[in-house]
C-alpha positions as CSV (number, residue, x, y, z in Angstrom):
1,M,3.3,2.7,-19.6
2,N,2.8,0.9,-16.6
3,E,5.2,0.3,-13.6
4,I,7.0,-3.5,-13.7
5,I,7.1,-5.4,-10.7
6,A,9.6,-7.8,-10.6
7,W,8.2,-11.4,-9.1
8,Y,10.7,-14.2,-8.1
9,I,9.1,-17.2,-7.4
10,S,11.1,-19.9,-5.5
11,G,11.3,-23.2,-6.8
12,T,9.1,-25.3,-9.1
13,A,5.9,-27.2,-8.2
14,R,8.0,-31.0,-9.1
15,E,11.0,-29.8,-6.9
16,A,8.8,-28.6,-3.8
17,G,7.1,-32.2,-4.3
18,E,3.4,-30.7,-4.5
19,T,0.4,-32.3,-5.2
20,Q,-2.3,-31.3,-8.1
21,E,-4.4,-29.4,-5.4
22,C,-1.4,-27.5,-3.9
23,I,-0.2,-26.2,-7.5
24,R,-3.9,-25.4,-8.4
25,N,-4.2,-23.7,-5.0
26,R,-1.5,-21.6,-5.9
27,E,-2.1,-20.8,-9.3
28,K,-5.2,-19.2,-7.7
29,V,-3.1,-17.3,-5.2
30,H,-1.1,-16.0,-7.7
31,L,-4.1,-14.7,-10.1
32,R,-5.1,-12.8,-7.3
33,I,-1.9,-11.3,-6.8
34,E,-1.6,-10.5,-10.5
35,E,-5.3,-8.8,-10.2
36,A,-4.2,-6.7,-7.0
37,L,-1.0,-5.4,-9.0
38,G,-2.9,-4.8,-11.9
39,R,-5.4,-2.8,-10.0
40,L,-2.4,-0.7,-8.9
41,G,-1.1,0.0,-12.6
42,L,1.6,-2.8,-12.1
43,Q,2.9,-5.4,-14.9
44,T,4.7,-8.2,-13.7
45,A,7.8,-9.9,-14.7
46,I,8.3,-13.5,-13.7
47,S,11.5,-15.4,-12.6
48,E,12.1,-18.8,-11.5
49,D,15.8,-18.8,-11.2
50,L,18.4,-16.5,-10.1
51,E,20.5,-16.2,-12.6
52,D,17.6,-15.0,-14.8
53,L,16.5,-12.8,-11.6
54,R,19.8,-11.1,-12.3
55,L,19.5,-10.4,-15.9
56,L,15.3,-9.6,-15.5
57,L,16.7,-6.8,-12.8
58,A,19.5,-5.2,-14.9
59,R,17.1,-5.4,-18.2
60,V,13.6,-3.8,-16.3
61,H,14.8,-1.8,-13.4
62,P,11.6,-2.9,-11.8
63,A,10.0,-0.7,-9.2
64,L,9.9,-3.6,-7.0
65,L,11.0,-6.9,-6.7
66,L,8.5,-9.3,-4.8
67,A,9.8,-12.5,-3.6
68,E,7.6,-15.6,-2.7
69,L,10.4,-17.5,-0.6
70,K,10.7,-20.6,1.4
71,N,13.3,-20.0,4.2
72,A,13.7,-16.3,3.5
73,G,15.9,-15.2,5.4
74,E,18.2,-18.0,3.8
75,W,18.0,-17.1,0.3
76,A,20.8,-16.8,-2.2
77,G,18.9,-13.7,-3.8
78,W,20.0,-11.2,-1.2
79,S,23.5,-11.1,-2.7
80,I,21.9,-10.0,-6.3
81,V,20.0,-7.4,-4.5
82,S,23.1,-5.9,-2.6
83,E,25.1,-6.1,-6.3
84,F,22.2,-4.1,-7.9
85,R,21.4,-1.5,-5.2
86,A,25.1,-1.3,-4.7
87,Q,25.1,0.2,-8.9
88,G,23.3,2.9,-7.4
89,T,19.5,2.5,-7.7
90,F,17.4,1.2,-4.3
91,L,15.5,-1.8,-4.9
92,P,12.3,-2.4,-2.6
93,V,11.9,-5.7,-1.9
94,M,8.7,-7.5,-0.5
95,V,8.8,-11.3,1.1
96,I,5.6,-13.5,0.7
97,A,6.8,-16.4,2.9
98,S,5.1,-19.3,2.8
99,E,5.5,-19.9,6.4
100,G,7.9,-18.7,9.2
101,A,7.3,-16.5,12.8
102,G,8.8,-13.5,13.6
103,E,12.1,-14.7,13.6
104,D,11.8,-15.1,9.9
105,A,10.9,-11.6,9.2
106,V,13.5,-10.3,11.3
107,A,15.6,-12.0,9.4
108,V,14.5,-10.7,6.3
109,F,14.6,-7.5,7.2
110,E,18.7,-7.7,8.2
111,A,18.8,-9.3,5.0
112,G,17.8,-6.4,3.5
113,G,14.3,-6.7,3.0
114,N,11.7,-3.9,3.2
115,E,8.4,-5.8,3.7
116,Y,6.8,-9.0,4.8
117,I,3.7,-10.6,4.8
118,K,3.0,-14.2,5.0
119,Q,0.5,-16.7,3.4
120,P,-2.5,-17.0,3.2
121,L,-2.6,-13.6,1.8
122,H,-5.6,-10.8,2.6
123,T,-5.8,-9.3,-1.0
124,G,-6.8,-5.9,0.3
125,E,-4.0,-5.9,2.9
126,F,-1.2,-6.6,0.2
127,R,-2.5,-4.3,-2.3
128,C,-1.9,-1.4,0.6
129,R,1.4,-2.7,1.7
130,V,2.8,-2.4,-2.0
131,M,1.2,0.9,-2.7
132,N,2.4,1.9,0.8
133,L,5.8,0.6,0.2
134,L,6.4,2.0,-3.4
135,W,4.8,5.4,-1.6
136,L,7.5,5.7,0.9
137,T,10.4,4.1,-1.2
138,G,9.5,7.2,-4.1
139,R,9.6,4.2,-6.8
140,R,6.0,5.2,-7.5
141,R,5.2,7.3,-10.6
142,G,2.1,10.0,-10.4
143,L,2.9,10.5,-6.6
144,E,0.9,14.1,-7.2
145,S,-2.2,11.6,-6.6
146,L,-1.0,10.4,-3.5
147,L,-1.7,11.9,0.1
148,K,-0.1,10.8,3.4
149,V,-1.2,12.1,6.5
150,D,0.2,10.0,9.6
151,G,-0.9,6.1,8.7
152,L,-3.4,7.4,6.3
153,L,-2.4,7.0,2.7
154,L,-5.0,8.5,-0.4
155,D,-4.9,7.5,-3.8
156,S,-7.0,9.8,-5.8
157,S,-6.4,8.2,-8.9
158,R,-7.4,4.9,-7.9
159,R,-9.8,6.4,-5.1
160,L,-8.2,3.5,-2.8
161,V,-8.0,4.6,1.2
162,S,-5.7,2.8,3.7
163,R,-4.5,3.2,7.4
164,D,-1.6,1.8,8.5
165,G,-1.4,-0.5,6.0
166,I,-5.0,-1.8,6.1
167,E,-7.3,-1.0,3.0
168,L,-10.8,1.0,4.2
169,M,-14.0,0.9,2.3
170,L,-15.4,4.5,1.9
171,T,-18.4,5.6,-0.1
172,P,-17.7,7.8,-3.0
173,K,-19.1,11.2,-1.0
174,E,-17.2,9.6,2.2
175,F,-13.8,9.6,0.1
176,D,-14.9,13.1,-1.3
177,L,-14.9,14.7,2.0
178,L,-11.7,12.4,3.7
179,Y,-9.8,13.9,0.6
180,Y,-10.5,17.3,0.5
181,L,-9.8,17.3,4.6
182,A,-6.4,15.6,4.1
183,L,-5.4,18.1,0.9
184,H,-6.3,21.0,3.6
185,Q,-4.6,19.3,6.7
186,G,-3.6,21.3,9.6
187,E,-6.4,23.9,8.2
188,I,-9.4,24.7,9.6
189,C,-12.3,23.8,7.3
190,P,-15.3,25.8,8.1
191,R,-18.7,23.6,7.2
192,D,-20.0,25.9,4.5
193,E,-16.5,25.5,2.9
194,I,-16.8,21.6,2.4
195,L,-20.8,22.3,1.6
196,R,-19.4,24.1,-1.4
197,Q,-16.0,22.5,-2.5
198,V,-18.0,18.5,-1.5
199,W,-21.3,18.9,-2.5
200,G,-21.3,21.9,-4.6
201,Y,-23.9,23.7,-2.4
202,H,-23.2,27.5,-3.6
203,F,-25.8,28.7,-1.7
204,P,-26.2,29.0,2.1
205,A,-28.1,25.6,3.3
206,D,-29.2,24.2,6.6
207,T,-28.4,20.9,6.9
208,N,-26.1,18.8,9.2
209,V,-24.6,16.7,6.3
210,V,-21.5,17.7,6.7
211,D,-21.7,16.3,10.7
212,V,-23.5,12.9,9.6
213,Y,-20.6,12.4,7.0
214,I,-17.6,13.3,9.4
215,R,-19.3,10.7,11.9
216,H,-19.4,8.3,9.4
217,I,-15.7,8.6,8.3
218,R,-14.6,8.9,11.6
219,M,-16.1,5.6,12.4
220,K,-14.1,4.3,9.6
221,V,-10.5,6.3,10.0
222,D,-10.3,6.8,13.6
223,K,-11.9,4.2,15.6
224,G,-9.6,2.2,17.2
225,H,-6.5,4.2,16.6
226,R,-4.8,6.2,19.6
227,N,-3.8,8.9,17.0
228,K,-7.2,10.8,15.7
229,L,-6.6,12.4,12.9
230,I,-10.3,14.4,12.6
231,H,-10.9,16.9,15.0
232,T,-13.8,19.4,15.9
233,V,-13.5,23.1,15.6
234,R,-16.3,24.0,17.7
235,G,-18.9,26.5,15.8
236,T,-16.6,26.1,12.7
237,G,-15.9,22.7,11.0
238,Y,-13.3,20.7,11.2
239,I,-9.7,19.8,10.5
240,M,-7.2,16.8,10.2
241,R,-4.1,17.1,11.9
242,A,-1.1,14.8,12.1
243,P,0.2,13.7,15.6
244,E,2.9,16.1,16.1
245,G,6.1,14.4,14.5
246,G,3.8,11.9,12.4
247,P,4.2,12.0,8.6
248,T,2.6,14.3,6.1
249,G,2.6,14.8,2.4
């Protein structure tokens, strides 16, 4: 059974005084959000009323509360979140803000929020942030399919990769190679063993295909990051290693 996301949408179109064009644009955004959550195997239960939200949280025990808000730091629903958490179940909250600056994000986190993102949404970034939040808070079932090395997150069940919340686009073989290195993080992976495990070469092969693919995934995974994850072991192969003190799992 798919996990449930409680989705609170503050205000109706009439209350907000929106034009028909604004309403259509908002509906398009909502469709993109639903599609992004669907790709993660998540279903949504929508509420536009605070009392209905209280009943919804008690009924479905969602994996995440997605709150689409204006003036997010002053939202009356924070008291409901506190009540629910006081019952012993931690509920992660992700806020989608229609407007605001850094001060608004601070207000959200101080009120009890766990993630903050502003409109307009980048669908890939949104999906990665949701996935990362569920992983970090332990609310995602099937965690055995997830690997985390520092800010790198790999989901083998959906073949998704992100680093620091930004989705990375890898070819199928690049994903296989990166996942193999992550699965053996901290271990030296010889080239011939990589060829056997990733390419299925069960005989000596005179090829530099591993080196070529390593260059490709380094450009996507490590370029622009101070902490490099993929390291060369001269004369042997490669190793994926998180910075000292960095999270692994």
